[in-house]
matplotlib code that plots the C-alpha trace (Angstrom):
import matplotlib.pyplot as plt

x = [58.0, 56.7, 57.5, 56.0, 56.5, 53.4, 52.3, 49.5, 50.4, 49.5, 45.9, 45.8, 47.7, 46.0, 42.7, 44.4, 46.5, 43.4, 41.6, 44.6, 46.1, 49.3, 50.2, 54.0, 53.3, 54.6, 54.3, 56.4, 55.8, 59.2, 62.0, 64.3, 61.9, 61.8, 65.6, 66.0, 63.6, 64.6, 68.2, 67.0, 65.1, 67.8, 69.8, 72.9, 71.8, 68.7, 67.9, 66.3, 64.5, 63.9, 61.4, 60.0, 59.8, 62.2, 59.4, 59.3, 63.1, 63.6, 67.3, 67.5, 66.4, 69.2, 71.7, 70.7, 71.0, 74.4, 75.7, 74.6, 76.1, 79.4, 79.6, 79.2, 75.8]
y = [80.3, 83.0, 86.7, 89.6, 93.3, 95.5, 96.5, 95.0, 91.4, 92.0, 92.6, 89.5, 87.2, 87.8, 86.3, 83.3, 82.8, 82.2, 80.0, 77.9, 77.4, 79.2, 79.8, 80.3, 83.6, 87.0, 90.5, 93.5, 97.2, 97.6, 95.7, 97.0, 95.4, 92.2, 92.0, 92.7, 89.8, 87.3, 87.2, 85.9, 83.0, 81.9, 78.8, 77.3, 75.3, 77.3, 78.3, 81.8, 83.0, 86.8, 87.8, 91.3, 94.6, 97.5, 99.6, 97.3, 97.4, 93.7, 94.3, 95.5, 92.1, 90.5, 93.0, 92.5, 88.7, 89.0, 91.4, 89.0, 86.0, 87.8, 88.8, 85.2, 85.7]
z = [105.9, 103.6, 104.4, 102.6, 102.7, 102.6, 99.1, 97.0, 97.8, 101.4, 100.5, 98.3, 100.5, 103.9, 102.9, 101.3, 104.4, 106.5, 104.0, 102.9, 106.3, 105.5, 109.1, 108.6, 106.9, 108.2, 106.8, 107.5, 107.1, 105.3, 103.8, 106.6, 109.2, 107.2, 107.0, 110.7, 111.6, 108.9, 110.0, 113.4, 111.5, 109.1, 110.0, 108.4, 105.3, 104.7, 101.1, 100.8, 97.8, 97.8, 95.1, 94.9, 93.1, 93.3, 94.8, 97.9, 98.1, 98.7, 97.9, 101.5, 102.7, 100.7, 102.0, 105.6, 105.4, 103.5, 106.2, 109.0, 107.3, 106.6, 110.3, 111.3, 112.9]

ax = plt.figure().add_subplot(projection="3d")
ax.plot(x, y, z, "-o")
ax.set_aspect("equal")
plt.show()
């Protein structure tokens, strides 16, 4: 699954998603929204790569997942 957070990448990725069959792609309006949803998708043993810029605040995604994992969710 690929998750993106608004920004320029959204305008680039959406056309590619349709033409390349990237159906497991989701975009979120904010990193907070992404974090809230991603914690529902993560399963034990999953490997998560979070890549992004400071302007998109992807550190919030990492913090959200870490908080959920620490809480035993």
